[in-house]
C-alpha positions in Angstrom: 43.6 127.4 -96.6 40.5 129.5 -96.0 38.6 129.3 -92.8 35.6 126.7 -92.6 32.7 128.2 -94.2 30.9 128.5 -90.9 33.4 130.4 -89.0 31.1 130.0 -86.0 31.8 126.8 -85.7 34.9 127.5 -82.9 35.6 126.5 -79.4 37.9 126.7 -76.8 40.8 129.5 -76.6 39.9 130.4 -79.6 36.4 131.5 -79.0 37.4 133.3 -76.1 39.9 135.0 -77.7 37.6 136.1 -80.7 35.1 137.1 -78.1 37.6 139.4 -76.7 39.0 141.2 -79.7 34.8 141.3 -81.3 34.2 143.4 -77.9 36.5 145.8 -78.9 34.6 146.2 -82.1 33.1 149.8 -81.0 36.5 151.4 -79.9 37.8 150.4 -82.9 35.2 151.2 -85.0 34.1 154.4 -83.6 30.4 156.0 -82.8 28.9 155.6 -85.5 30.7 151.6 -87.2 28.1 152.2 -90.3 29.9 155.2 -91.8 33.2 154.0 -94.2 35.6 156.4 -93.5 36.7 158.5 -96.6 40.2 158.6 -95.5 42.8 156.1 -97.8 45.6 156.4 -94.9 46.0 154.1 -92.5 49.4 151.8 -92.1 49.1 148.0 -92.6 49.2 146.7 -89.2 46.0 149.2 -88.2 44.4 147.7 -91.6 45.0 143.4 -90.5 43.8 144.6 -86.8 40.6 145.4 -89.0 40.3 142.3 -90.5 40.7 140.4 -88.1 38.3 142.6 -86.2 35.9 141.6 -89.1 36.8 137.6 -89.1 36.3 137.4 -84.9 33.1 139.5 -85.4 31.6 137.1 -87.5 32.5 134.1 -84.6 31.0 135.8 -82.5 27.9 136.4 -84.5 28.3 140.2 -85.0 27.1 140.4 -88.5 26.7 144.1 -88.4 30.0 144.9 -86.8 31.4 142.4 -89.6 29.7 144.2 -92.1 30.9 147.2 -90.9 34.9 146.3 -91.2 33.9 144.8 -94.3 33.0 147.6 -96.3 36.2 149.5 -94.7 38.7 147.8 -96.2 36.7 147.6 -99.4 37.1 151.1 -99.0 40.1 151.2 -99.1 41.2 149.2 -101.2 38.2 148.5 -104.1 36.0 146.1 -104.5 38.6 144.4 -107.1 41.1 143.6 -104.4 41.5 140.0 -104.4 41.7 139.4 -100.8 38.9 141.9 -100.1 36.9 139.5 -102.8 37.8 136.3 -100.9 36.2 138.4 -97.1 33.2 139.2 -98.9 32.9 135.8 -99.9 33.2 134.3 -96.5 31.4 137.1 -95.0 28.4 135.8 -97.6 29.2 132.0 -97.4 28.8 132.6 -92.6 25.5 134.4 -93.2 23.9 132.7 -95.5 20.6 131.1 -94.6 20.2 127.6 -96.7 21.9 125.5 -99.0 20.4 127.4 -101.5 22.2 130.2 -100.4 25.7 128.9 -99.9 25.4 127.1 -103.9 24.5 130.9 -105.0 27.4 131.6 -103.3 29.6 129.2 -105.5 28.6 130.4 -108.3 29.5 133.7 -107.3 33.2 132.0 -107.6 33.1 130.0 -110.6 32.1 133.3 -112.1 34.8 135.3 -110.5 37.6 131.9 -111.4 36.1 131.7 -115.6 37.4 136.2 -115.5 40.2 136.0 -112.7 41.6 132.0 -113.0 44.1 132.5 -110.1 42.5 134.6 -107.6 44.0 132.6 -104.9 41.4 133.4 -101.4 38.7 133.0 -104.3 40.4 129.4 -105.3 40.5 128.8 -101.5 36.9 129.7 -100.9 35.2 127.3 -103.2 37.4 124.8 -101.7 35.9 125.3 -98.5 32.6 125.8 -99.5 32.7 122.1 -101.5 33.7 120.6 -97.9 30.8 122.6 -96.4 28.8 120.7 -98.6 30.1 117.5 -99.1 31.5 117.6 -102.3 34.6 115.6 -101.6 34.9 114.9 -104.5 34.7 118.6 -106.5 37.0 120.2 -103.5 40.0 117.4 -104.1 39.8 118.5 -107.7 39.4 122.5 -106.9 42.2 121.6 -104.7 44.3 120.3 -107.3 44.3 123.4 -109.8 45.4 125.6 -107.0 48.3 124.0 -106.5 48.5 123.5 -110.2 49.3 127.6 -109.7 50.3 128.0 -106.3 52.7 124.8 -106.1 54.3 125.8 -102.2 51.4 126.5 -100.3 52.2 123.8 -97.9 48.7 124.6 -95.9 47.0 123.6 -99.6 48.4 120.6 -99.6 47.8 119.2 -95.9 44.0 120.5 -96.9 44.6 117.7 -99.8 46.3 115.6 -97.8 43.0 115.6 -95.3 40.8 115.1 -98.5 42.5 111.8 -100.1 42.2 110.5 -96.6 38.9 110.9 -95.7 37.9 109.2 -99.9 40.6 106.4 -98.4 42.8 107.3 -100.8 45.9 106.8 -97.8 48.5 106.7 -100.8 48.1 109.8 -101.9 47.0 111.4 -99.3 50.8 110.2 -97.6 51.8 112.1 -101.2 50.7 115.2 -100.7 51.7 115.3 -97.0 55.4 114.9 -98.1 54.9 117.6 -100.5 54.3 120.0 -97.8 57.3 118.9 -96.1 59.8 119.8 -99.2 57.5 123.1 -98.3 57.6 123.2 -94.2 60.3 120.9 -94.0 59.9 122.5 -89.5 56.6 122.0 -89.4 56.6 119.0 -86.5 52.9 119.1 -86.7 53.2 117.9 -90.1 55.3 115.2 -89.0 53.2 113.9 -86.6 50.3 113.7 -89.2 52.4 112.1 -91.9 53.3 109.5 -89.1 49.9 108.8 -88.1 49.5 108.4 -91.9 51.6 106.3 -92.5 50.5 104.0 -89.1 47.3 103.9 -90.1 49.1 102.6 -93.5 50.9 100.0 -92.1 47.8 98.5 -90.3 46.4 97.3 -94.2 46.3 94.0 -95.5 49.2 93.1 -97.7 51.0 96.9 -96.9 55.0 96.5 -96.3 54.1 97.0 -92.3 58.2 96.6 -91.0 58.9 99.6 -93.7 55.6 101.7 -92.9 55.7 101.5 -89.3 59.5 102.3 -89.8 59.1 105.9 -91.2 56.5 106.0 -88.7 59.0 105.9 -86.3 61.1 108.1 -87.9 58.2 111.2 -88.6 57.7 110.6 -84.5 60.9 111.6 -83.4 61.8 114.3 -86.0 58.2 116.0 -84.7 59.4 115.6 -81.3 62.5 117.0 -81.9 61.6 120.0 -83.1 58.7 120.6 -80.4 59.8 118.8 -77.5 56.7 118.9 -75.6 54.6 118.4 -79.0 51.6 115.9 -77.3 50.5 114.7 -80.6 54.2 113.1 -81.6 54.6 111.7 -77.9 51.0 110.1 -78.6 52.1 108.5 -81.6 55.4 107.7 -81.2 53.9 105.1 -78.5 51.8 103.7 -80.6 54.1 103.1 -83.4 57.1 101.6 -81.6 54.6 99.2 -79.6 52.8 98.2 -83.0 56.5 97.4 -84.1 57.6 96.1 -81.0 54.1 93.3 -81.0 53.7 92.4 -83.9 57.7 90.7 -84.8 58.9 94.1 -86.8 61.4 95.0 -84.6 64.7 93.0 -85.2 67.7 92.8 -83.0 69.9 93.7 -86.0 67.4 94.2 -88.5 68.6 94.0 -92.0 67.5 96.9 -93.8 69.3 100.3 -92.7 66.2 102.2 -92.5 64.5 100.2 -89.3 65.5 100.6 -86.2 66.6 98.0 -84.0 65.1 96.1 -81.4 66.6 97.8 -78.5 66.5 101.2 -79.6 62.3 100.8 -80.7 62.2 100.5 -76.6 64.1 102.7 -75.7 62.3 105.5 -77.5 58.5 103.8 -76.4 59.5 104.2 -72.7 61.4 107.5 -73.3 57.7 108.7 -75.1 55.3 106.9 -71.8 57.5 109.4 -69.2 57.6 112.5 -71.7 54.4 111.6 -72.6 53.0 111.5 -68.2 55.6 114.6 -67.3 53.0 117.1 -70.5 50.5 115.2 -69.2 50.6 116.0 -65.7 52.0 119.8 -66.6 48.7 120.7 -68.2 46.4 119.0 -66.0 47.5 121.5 -63.0 46.5 124.9 -66.0 43.3 122.8 -67.2 42.2 126.4 -68.3 44.7 127.1 -70.0 44.7 124.2 -72.1 41.3 124.0 -72.8 41.9 124.0 -76.3 42.9 120.5 -76.3 40.8 118.9 -73.5 40.0 115.9 -75.8 43.8 115.2 -76.9 44.9 115.2 -73.0 42.0 112.8 -72.3 42.7 110.2 -75.1 46.3 110.8 -74.1 45.6 110.1 -70.0 43.8 106.6 -71.2 47.1 105.8 -73.2 48.8 105.9 -70.4 46.6 104.1 -68.1 46.8 101.4 -70.5 50.0 100.8 -70.7 50.6 101.1 -66.5 47.8 98.5 -66.3 49.2 96.0 -68.9 
């Protein structure tokens, strides 16, 4: 999906990368950055670099350099280019002073979509802006419209799942992530996220806790199979197996073939704890490198301490 409306709200390694790239603006843009080049030549790599520089400058508050990048992209591809239109919208959102200015951006998006209903960059910007304006119902409707036009956009399905979950619509969120996995079956982060939603749903009253819990374990297992040091996958696996064991949903010989026997769940839990401990110890040594996931490391340490004390 499109970047959040306030692209300056980033931290950790992303911010460091953005700062590093933004510092190269004078070298990339030259001595007169506000003057758009008259050349229409250039490689795709050069224009991709210019777009990345535009995003980095917005994130670090260098609006002047961001405008210069945007002017050059507009000059090269034209203001009617859909990607350029999306970047223009992002610039207007990022530099908006108040809610009224953001509402004006939304009106402009609606106007563009009335003339070009399948302008993907603008459709994505509209979703991001509606979320920023705290209008989740409208954002869901806008995402459904986007997916009607672009049903193979896995990121859009993930965003829709996040919106559904925020509104307490767990089954719709699960369905959305299942659709995303049909498009990106090897995305370990989506498998882990689906495992989390199934884990949450298994605790709901009148839910089929055994079936949902077992599916949760399966998706966490697939997540760590695809990425053997994915911290969230191991964290979720420990929680999901523990709940099934503690709530009596694990049998020595379950009648349902999709449900793992108790012995297997015990083994998976032990493996998860051992591997999570190794990951935490490894990343704690190089804490600076993993600064962007420090909160996950803290949560993992607390989980390990909880099981160590029990």
